[in-house]
C-alpha positions in Angstrom: -21.0 21.7 -13.1 -21.5 18.5 -11.6 -22.5 15.4 -13.5 -25.3 13.3 -12.4 -23.9 10.1 -11.1 -25.8 8.3 -13.7 -24.2 10.4 -16.4 -21.1 9.7 -14.8 -21.8 5.9 -15.3 -22.7 6.4 -18.6 -19.5 8.3 -19.6 -17.2 5.5 -18.2 -17.2 3.1 -21.3 -15.6 6.8 -23.2 -13.1 7.2 -20.5 -11.9 3.7 -21.0 -11.6 4.0 -24.6 -10.0 7.5 -24.3 -7.3 5.5 -21.8 -6.5 3.2 -24.7 -5.6 5.8 -26.7 -3.1 7.5 -24.1 -1.6 3.8 -23.8 1.8 5.2 -24.8 2.2 8.0 -22.3 1.0 5.8 -19.5 3.3 2.7 -20.4 6.1 5.2 -21.0 5.9 6.5 -17.3 5.2 3.0 -16.1 8.9 2.0 -17.5 10.7 5.1 -16.4 9.3 4.9 -13.0 9.8 1.1 -12.5 13.6 1.6 -13.6 14.1 4.0 -10.6 15.1 2.0 -7.3 12.8 3.3 -4.8 13.6 1.2 -1.3 11.7 2.5 1.6 13.5 5.8 2.9 15.4 6.1 -0.6 12.8 7.0 -3.0 14.1 10.6 -4.0 15.0 9.9 -7.4 11.0 8.5 -8.2 9.5 11.7 -6.4 11.5 14.0 -8.5 10.5 12.1 -11.3 6.8 12.4 -10.5 7.2 16.4 -9.5 9.0 16.5 -13.2 5.5 15.1 -14.5 3.6 17.4 -12.5 5.2 20.3 -14.2 4.9 19.4 -17.6 1.3 19.0 -16.8 1.1 22.5 -16.1 0.7 21.8 -12.1 1.7 25.0 -10.6 1.4 24.0 -7.1 3.8 21.3 -6.3 6.0 20.4 -3.5 8.2 17.6 -1.6 7.6 18.3 1.9 9.9 17.5 5.2 9.4 13.4 4.6 9.8 13.4 0.8 6.7 13.4 -0.2 5.9 14.4 -3.7 2.7 16.6 -3.8 0.8 18.3 -6.7 -2.5 19.9 -6.4 -4.8 20.4 -9.3 -6.9 23.5 -8.5 -10.6 22.8 -8.5 -13.7 25.1 -9.3 -14.5 25.3 -5.6 -11.5 25.6 -3.5 -13.1 24.9 -0.1 -12.1 21.2 0.0 -9.6 18.7 -1.3 -9.7 14.8 -2.5 -6.4 13.1 -1.9 -5.3 10.5 -4.3 -2.5 8.8 -3.1 0.2 5.9 -4.2 3.0 4.7 -2.4 6.4 5.2 -4.0 8.6 2.7 -2.4 9.1 -0.9 -3.3 10.5 -4.0 -1.5 13.5 -4.1 -4.0 16.9 -2.3 -3.3 19.2 -0.6 -5.5 21.5 -4.1 -6.2 18.2 -5.4 -8.0 18.1 -4.9 -11.9 15.0 -2.9 -12.3 14.8 -3.4 -16.1 11.1 -3.3 -17.2 10.0 -5.1 -20.3 6.9 -3.9 -22.0 5.5 -7.0 -24.0 2.2 -6.6 -25.9 0.0 -7.8 -22.9 2.3 -7.6 -20.2 4.6 -6.0 -18.0 7.2 -7.5 -16.4 9.8 -6.2 -13.9 10.7 -5.7 -9.8 7.9 -3.7 -8.3 5.9 -3.3 -11.3 3.0 -4.0 -9.9 3.2 -3.0 -6.4 3.5 0.1 -7.1 5.1 1.4 -10.1 1.8 1.2 -12.1 -0.1 3.1 -9.4 2.5 5.8 -9.5 2.3 5.8 -13.3 -1.6 6.5 -13.1 -0.8 9.1 -10.9 1.5 10.8 -13.1 -0.4 10.5 -16.3 -3.7 11.4 -14.6 -3.8 15.0 -15.2 -3.4 14.3 -18.7 -6.2 12.0 -19.1 -8.2 14.8 -17.4 -7.5 17.2 -19.8 -8.3 15.4 -22.8 -11.4 14.0 -21.2 -12.3 17.6 -20.3 -13.2 17.1 -16.9 -12.8 19.9 -14.8 -13.3 18.9 -10.7 -15.5 21.2 -8.3 -13.0 20.0 -5.6 -8.9 20.6 -5.4 -7.3 17.0 -6.4 -4.2 16.6 -4.2 -2.1 13.8 -6.1 0.4 12.6 -3.7 3.3 10.1 -3.8 3.6 8.9 -0.6 7.1 8.0 0.8 8.2 5.4 3.6 5.0 3.4 3.6 6.3 -0.4 3.5 7.9 -2.3 6.2 9.7 -0.3 8.9 8.1 3.0 6.9 4.7 2.6 8.8 3.2 4.8 6.3 5.2 7.8 7.9 4.8 9.5 4.7 1.0 9.9 4.5 0.6 10.0 8.1 3.0 13.2 8.3 1.2 14.9 5.3 -2.2 14.4 6.9 -0.9 15.6 10.2 0.5 18.9 8.8 -1.9 19.6 5.9 -4.5 22.0 7.1 -7.5 22.3 4.4 -10.4 20.0 4.8 -9.8 16.5 3.0 -13.1 15.2 1.6 -12.2 11.6 0.9 -9.3 9.8 -0.1 -8.3 7.2 -3.0 -5.3 4.9 -2.5 -4.2 3.5 -5.6 -2.4 0.0 -5.8 -1.1 -1.6 -9.2 -3.3 -4.7 -8.2 -5.7 -6.5 -8.0 -8.4 -5.1 -10.3 -11.6 -5.4 -8.0 -9.7 -4.5 -5.1 -12.3 -2.2 -2.8 -10.9 -1.8 0.5 -12.5 0.1 2.9 -11.6 -1.0 6.4 -8.5 -1.6 8.0 -7.5 -4.7 10.0 -5.2 -4.4 13.4 -2.0 -5.0 12.6 1.4 -5.5 14.1 4.1 -6.0 12.4 7.9 -7.2 13.6 10.7 -9.1 14.2 12.0 -11.5 16.3 15.9 -11.7 16.8 17.8 -14.1 18.1 21.6 -14.1 18.9 24.1 -16.5 20.6 26.2 -14.3 22.7 30.2 -14.0 22.6 30.3 -15.0 26.1 27.9 -18.0 25.6 28.3 -20.7 28.2 28.9 -23.8 26.2 28.7 -26.2 29.1 24.6 -25.6 29.2 22.3 -28.5 28.3 21.5 -28.7 24.5 23.4 -27.4 21.1 23.2 -23.9 20.9 21.9 -22.6 17.6 20.1 -19.6 16.5 18.1 -21.2 13.8 17.1 -23.9 16.5 16.1 -21.5 19.1 14.0 -19.7 16.3 12.5 -22.7 15.4 11.4 -23.2 19.2 9.6 -19.7 19.2 8.1 -20.9 15.6 6.4 -24.1 17.4 5.3 -21.8 20.2 3.6 -19.3 18.4 1.9 -22.0 16.3 0.3 -23.3 19.6 -1.3 -19.7 20.1 -5.1 -20.3 20.1 -6.7 -18.0 17.7 -10.2 -17.3 17.5 -12.8 -17.5 14.2 -14.4 -14.4 15.7 -12.9 -11.5 15.7 -11.2 -13.0 12.5 -7.4 -13.3 13.8 -4.3 -14.5 12.3 -0.6 -14.9 12.7 1.6 -14.8 9.5 5.0 -16.1 9.5 6.3 -14.2 6.8 10.3 -15.3 6.5 13.3 -16.7 8.7 16.8 -15.8 8.0 19.9 -17.2 9.7 23.6 -18.7 9.3 26.0 -18.1 6.9 27.7 -21.5 6.4 28.0 -25.0 7.7 28.9 -23.7 11.5 26.6 -23.0 14.1 24.0 -20.2 13.2 25.0 -17.2 15.9 21.9 -15.2 14.7 18.7 -15.5 13.0 15.4 -13.4 12.3 12.1 -14.3 11.6 9.4 -11.7 10.5 5.9 -11.8 11.1 2.8 -10.1 11.4 -0.2 -10.3 13.9 -3.7 -9.3 12.2 -7.1 -9.3 13.8 -10.2 -7.2 13.3 -9.9 -6.4 17.2 -7.3 -4.4 18.5 -7.8 -6.1 21.6 -6.6 -9.3 20.1 -3.8 -7.7 18.2 -2.8 -6.6 21.8 -3.2 -9.9 23.4 -1.2 -11.8 21.2 1.4 -9.5 20.9 1.6 -10.0 24.9 1.7 -13.9 24.4 4.3 -13.8 22.0 6.3 -11.6 24.5 6.1 -14.3 27.1 7.2 -17.1 24.7 10.4 -15.1 23.8 11.2 -14.3 27.8 10.8 -17.9 28.5 12.9 -19.4 25.8 15.5 -16.7 26.5 15.6 -17.6 30.0 15.8 -21.5 29.1 18.5 -21.3 26.2 20.5 -18.3 27.5 20.6 -16.8 24.3 19.6 -12.9 23.5 16.1 -12.8 22.1 14.6 -9.3 20.9 11.0 -8.7 20.0 11.1 -5.8 17.6 7.9 -4.4 16.6 8.1 -1.4 13.9 4.8 -1.5 12.7 1.3 -1.2 13.5 -2.4 -0.4 12.6 -5.7 0.5 14.1 -8.8 -1.3 13.0 -11.7 0.7 11.6 -12.9 2.2 8.2 -16.2 3.3 6.4 -18.9 0.6 6.2 -19.9 -1.9 3.5 -23.2 0.5 2.9 -21.5 3.7 3.2 -22.2 5.8 -0.2 -18.4 5.9 -1.2 -18.5 1.7 -1.3 -21.9 1.6 -2.8 -20.9 4.2 -5.7 -17.9 2.5 -6.5 -19.5 -1.1 -6.7 -21.8 0.4 -9.1 -19.0 2.0 -11.1 -17.1 -1.3 -11.1 -20.5 -3.2 -12.0 -20.7 -1.0 -15.1 -17.2 -1.9 -16.4 -18.0 -5.4 -15.9 -15.3 -5.5 -12.8 -16.3 -8.0 -10.0 -16.0 -5.8 -6.9 -14.0 -7.5 -4.4 -14.4 -5.4 -0.9 -12.6 -6.1 2.3 -10.1 -4.9 4.8 -6.4 -4.1 4.1 -3.1 -2.8 5.9 -2.6 -0.3 3.1 -2.7 3.6 3.3 -6.4 3.1 4.7 -5.0 3.1 8.0 -3.9 6.4 8.1 -7.1 7.9 6.9 -8.9 6.0 9.5 -6.5 7.7 12.3 -7.9 11.3 10.8 -11.5 10.1 10.5 -11.6 10.7 6.6 -13.7 8.6 4.6 -11.2 6.6 2.1 -11.0 3.3 0.0 -8.2 1.5 -1.9 -8.9 0.5 -5.4 -6.3 -1.9 -7.6 -5.8 -1.1 -11.4 -5.0 -4.6 -13.1 -4.5 -7.9 -12.6 -0.9 -9.6 -12.1 1.4 -12.1 -10.8 4.5 -13.1 -8.9 3.8 -9.8 -6.4 7.1 -9.1 -4.7 9.1 -11.3 -6.6 11.9 -9.7 -8.8 9.6 -11.1 -12.1 6.7 -9.1 -11.1 4.2 -9.1 -13.7 0.9 -7.1 -14.9 -1.6 -7.2 -17.2 -1.8 -4.4 -19.9 -5.3 -4.8 -21.3 -7.3 -4.6 -18.0 -5.3 -1.3 -17.4 -7.9 0.6 -19.3 -11.0 -0.6 -17.1 -8.6 0.4 -13.7 -8.4 3.9 -14.8 -11.8 4.4 -16.0 -12.9 3.2 -12.7 -10.4 5.6 -10.6 -11.7 8.5 -12.7 -15.1 7.5 -12.3 -14.5 7.1 -8.5 -13.2 10.7 -8.6 -16.0 12.4 -10.3 -18.5 10.6 -8.0 -16.5 11.7 -5.1 -16.2 15.3 -6.6 -19.7 15.8 -7.5 -20.9 14.8 -3.7 -22.4 11.4 -4.0 -20.5 10.0 -1.9 -21.4 11.6 1.2 -23.1 10.1 4.1 -26.7 11.4 5.0 
């Protein structure tokens, strides 16, 4: 029997308190998940851990698909529709990094603990929370640990699942470790790539100027910075990192990583074309090989601020004294948008040094974050987030 939305709101403090009581289980899952390296395309061990947790929770319907996604389905009272709760499995840290997780009284510290070991830990522990709270859902709940999300993964795991799952999905909820209050409901247009400059083996050293892949990349950066960006639609070019050379000799290769972001897919395409022209011109002038490699992209879209799933989630956050921070993202939302499935992304706690080796999360706010997730899940399940 569905609870009324007001009843769900009233139950949130009790859910928060129950989450505190189950602290040891959650933090144990967090530590064990976080200490398993999971760079993009190498997430198998984490997925196996999640599947074992699903089995221990009594989830009979579980599987690993062709691209490595781990899926557990909690059967609902009414099996016609499904709610998909997803957390990405991969991190930006490879196996060479020490993945030790420190659990302190107020913080958990370690590479990937915020992005996204905490999201996975909540996913792994959620069946225990629902059982302890005696919550039974009307709809099937799909718990999914998605692979190949970051970087060159380009959300391949979630895209594959949505393309091949043949049952109706009512709504999607993405889980991210940080930031509490995050309420992403739209995706911005994005293209992510690299500019790779190489000095050919047969470079003509009699050409004008001193050849260096780093200097050439610097020229590319200066030209990109000259591109005129509009205020509307909101548009930006993010220069993420530059890497090149190995010592005091001439750098024969350099790589620039960047993202184009805009509310308009047309503007993303236009800037992409301008960067291609810049590269072609500089390559022709310098005699160096410059390659543009675009390996990830998103299309803009999503549900409006006025959509019931956004409205009701804001009320849930307010009830828990969480300040809502609605806005766009480049997360798993894009894959839901491509399939016309209403979806949001939620953050679970506050964090710092995200994507650094000493990444950290605050423990105490986690329980509000979990209450927010369960409250939103119940609200979607009860039909209170459906558009008239």
